[in-house]
C-alpha positions, 0 to 999 in steps of 0.5 A: 220052144226054147229051153229058156222059155220052157224053164220060165213058163214051167217055173212061173206056172208052178210058182202060181200054184205054190204060193197062192196060199202063203200069207204075208205077215206084218211083224212087230219090229224091234231093233235087229229082229222080226217078231210074229205070233207063232199062230201066224204061221198057220196050219201050213207052217209057212209065211212071208214076213215083211216090213214096209222098208224091206225090199224082199220078205223073209220066208219062214217055214216049219220043217218036218223036224219041227225046226222053224227056218227063216231065209231072205226071199231074194235069189242070189242070182239076180235078186228076184223073189223065190216062191215055195213050190212043193218041197223047195223055193223056186225063182221065177226069173231064171229057174234057180231052186233052193231048199227051204233051208236056203241051199242051192239045189239048181242054178244059175244061182251059185250062193245059198239064200241068206239064212237067219237065226230063229228062236221061239219065245213064248207064243212068238217066233223071233227072226234075228236079223242084225249080225246073226244071218248067215249068207 
């Protein structure tokens, strides 16, 4: 088996097991931001948030520290969608891996995922898209 085949098969198998429980949430969209109810993160503290006009969702996750992070779920290598696997996001296309904060852990991706500012307002999580994301 070639290394490429092993990496693709291994990441695909991990991805299927890792993303089975991650829910997709339709946000209340307003200019420059996505708003979801805090409860939509569920007991596992994670969700993909996507509107019909978005090519890739935003991945939200509550970290052990309590902070909620949001990253664009689009691999910076070739645009495939990384999925949560254990303690990281893994791209099923070429094996890139990212921390939940979007940092590159393993290539071929060389740039981090786009990260967005997140605030909690009352019982909502607000992801600030316009002008507040960091590549």
